[in-house]
Structure formats: C-alpha cells, structure tokens
VEXDREN-2710 file (C-alpha; in Angstrom, 1 decimal):
% VEXDREN-2710
k/r/px/py/pz
1/MET/120.6/93.1/183.5
2/GLU/119.3/89.5/183.8
3/ILE/121.4/86.4/184.3
4/LYS/120.0/83.0/183.3
5/VAL/121.2/79.9/185.1
6/ILE/122.1/77.0/182.8
7/GLU/121.3/73.7/184.7
8/GLY/123.7/70.9/184.9
9/ALA/127.4/70.3/185.6
10/PHE/130.1/71.3/183.0
11/SER/133.7/70.5/182.3
12/VAL/136.5/72.1/180.4
13/CYS/138.6/69.6/178.4
14/LYS/141.6/69.5/176.2
15/LEU/141.2/67.2/173.2
16/SER/143.6/65.5/170.8
17/ASN/141.2/65.5/167.9
18/ILE/138.4/67.9/167.1
19/GLY/136.2/65.0/166.1
20/GLN/135.9/63.9/169.7
21/ALA/133.3/66.5/170.5
22/ARG/129.7/65.5/170.4
23/MET/128.3/68.1/168.0
24/GLU/124.6/67.0/168.7
25/ASP/124.7/68.3/172.3
26/ASP/122.5/71.3/173.2
27/LEU/125.3/73.3/174.6
28/TYR/129.0/73.0/174.0
29/PHE/131.9/75.4/173.0
30/LEU/134.7/74.2/170.9
31/GLY/137.9/76.2/170.2
32/ARG/140.9/75.4/168.2
33/THR/144.2/77.2/168.0
34/ASP/147.7/76.4/166.7
35/GLU/148.4/75.0/170.2
36/GLU/145.3/73.2/171.4
37/ILE/141.8/72.0/171.0
38/SER/139.5/73.0/173.9
39/LEU/135.9/71.8/174.7
40/VAL/133.6/73.1/177.2
41/CYS/130.6/70.6/177.5
42/ARG/128.2/69.0/179.9
43/THR/130.2/66.6/182.2
44/GLU/128.2/63.6/181.0
45/SER/129.2/64.3/177.5
46/ILE/133.0/64.4/178.0
47/PRO/134.8/62.3/175.3
48/GLY/136.4/59.2/176.7
49/ASP/139.9/59.9/175.6
50/THR/140.5/63.6/176.5
51/VAL/144.0/64.8/177.0
52/SER/143.0/66.6/180.2
53/ARG/139.9/67.9/181.9
54/GLU/138.7/70.1/184.7
55/ASP/135.3/69.2/186.1
56/GLY/133.0/70.9/188.6
57/TRP/131.8/74.0/186.8
58/ARG/128.4/75.6/186.7
59/VAL/127.3/78.1/184.1
60/PHE/125.1/81.2/183.7
61/ARG/124.6/83.4/180.7
62/ILE/123.8/87.1/180.3
63/GLN/120.3/87.1/178.9
64/GLY/119.5/88.7/175.6
65/GLU/121.5/89.7/172.6
66/LEU/124.3/92.0/173.7
67/ASP/125.3/94.7/171.2
68/PHE/129.0/94.8/170.4
69/SER/129.1/98.5/171.4
70/LEU/128.3/97.7/175.1
71/ILE/131.3/98.1/177.3
72/GLY/132.1/96.8/180.7
73/ILE/129.5/94.0/181.1
74/LEU/132.0/91.3/181.8
75/ALA/134.2/93.7/183.8
76/GLY/131.3/94.4/186.1
77/ILE/130.5/90.8/186.8
78/SER/134.2/89.7/187.1
79/SER/135.1/92.5/189.5
80/ILE/132.2/91.7/191.8
81/LEU/133.2/88.0/191.9
82/ALA/136.9/88.8/192.1
83/GLU/136.4/90.9/195.2
84/HIS/135.1/87.7/196.8
85/LYS/137.8/85.5/195.4
86/ILE/135.5/83.7/193.0
87/GLY/137.3/82.7/189.8
88/ILE/135.6/82.6/186.4
89/PHE/135.9/81.0/183.0
90/VAL/134.1/82.9/180.2
91/VAL/133.0/81.9/176.8
92/SER/131.6/84.5/174.5
93/THR/129.3/83.9/171.5
94/TYR/127.9/86.3/168.9
95/ASN/124.9/87.0/171.0
96/THR/126.1/86.9/174.6
97/ASP/128.5/85.7/177.2
98/TYR/128.5/82.5/179.3
99/VAL/130.2/82.7/182.7
100/MET/131.3/79.7/184.5
101/THR/132.4/79.4/188.2
102/LYS/133.4/76.3/190.2
103/ALA/130.2/74.5/191.5
104/ASP/131.2/75.2/195.1
105/ASP/131.2/79.0/194.4
106/PHE/128.1/79.2/192.1
107/GLU/125.4/80.0/194.6
108/GLN/127.5/82.5/196.4
109/ALA/128.3/84.2/193.0
110/LEU/124.6/84.4/192.1
111/GLU/123.8/85.9/195.5
112/LEU/126.6/88.5/195.1
113/LEU/125.3/89.5/191.6
114/GLU/121.8/89.8/192.9
115/ARG/122.9/92.1/195.7
116/HIS/124.6/94.2/193.1
117/GLY/121.4/94.6/191.1
118/TYR/121.5/91.7/188.6
119/SER/118.3/89.7/188.2
120/VAL/118.8/85.9/188.3
121/ALA/116.5/83.6/186.5
122/ARG/116.7/79.9/187.5
END
C-alpha cells in the first residue's frame, strides 16, 4: 500500500462560524455537528478569529481510491504507530483516508510504516 506525503504544516481549528473557512484552498476538511464546527487546514490559512486551534500537524494520505469493502487499513496504520506512542488524527473522504501526526513524530511515523511494508511517496 502506498502512502503519499502532503507537504506543508496543518492545523486543527474550532470555528464559531462556518463562513470563516477559506473554501478556495487546495486542501481543507470542514465538519459541522450540533456541538461544533471543526476545520483542518494549512496553518497559513487559519481564520483570524478561531475559537481554538492546535498547530503542528503533518499529513499523509493513503494513495488511490479505497473500496468501502476494505477492512482494517486504518487499524493497521494506527496500531503500528500506537505501538510507538505516536498519536494520529484521521480525516476520511469518499476516496481515501488522510492521517495526521504531530510534526515532531512525522518522519518516525513514515519510517515505521516503511519498515512494515508501506511504500512512501514524497
């Protein structure tokens, strides 16, 4: 399975208004529930008046379009990283999954996944 590194620094934010997100950016994830509005975006695109934010994330995605019948893909990745005390934040789309780790853990995470048979494209 191939992992593709997404360049740049990312942040996870809590917004007060859904209109704060920059919809023209190349990569962002916006979620709204009855309790909150969350935004994952490039750090340079954080809205100025966020409620709260967590900076210092890096991102990789699982390459290709994943069939919904595939089971255990995220479990495999998360268990390898959990064994080494590397936390993750995951966003799933229709096609695939995006996995985030703190920037300080990112290179180690990629090395661990490579040792377990994943191909990493940078």
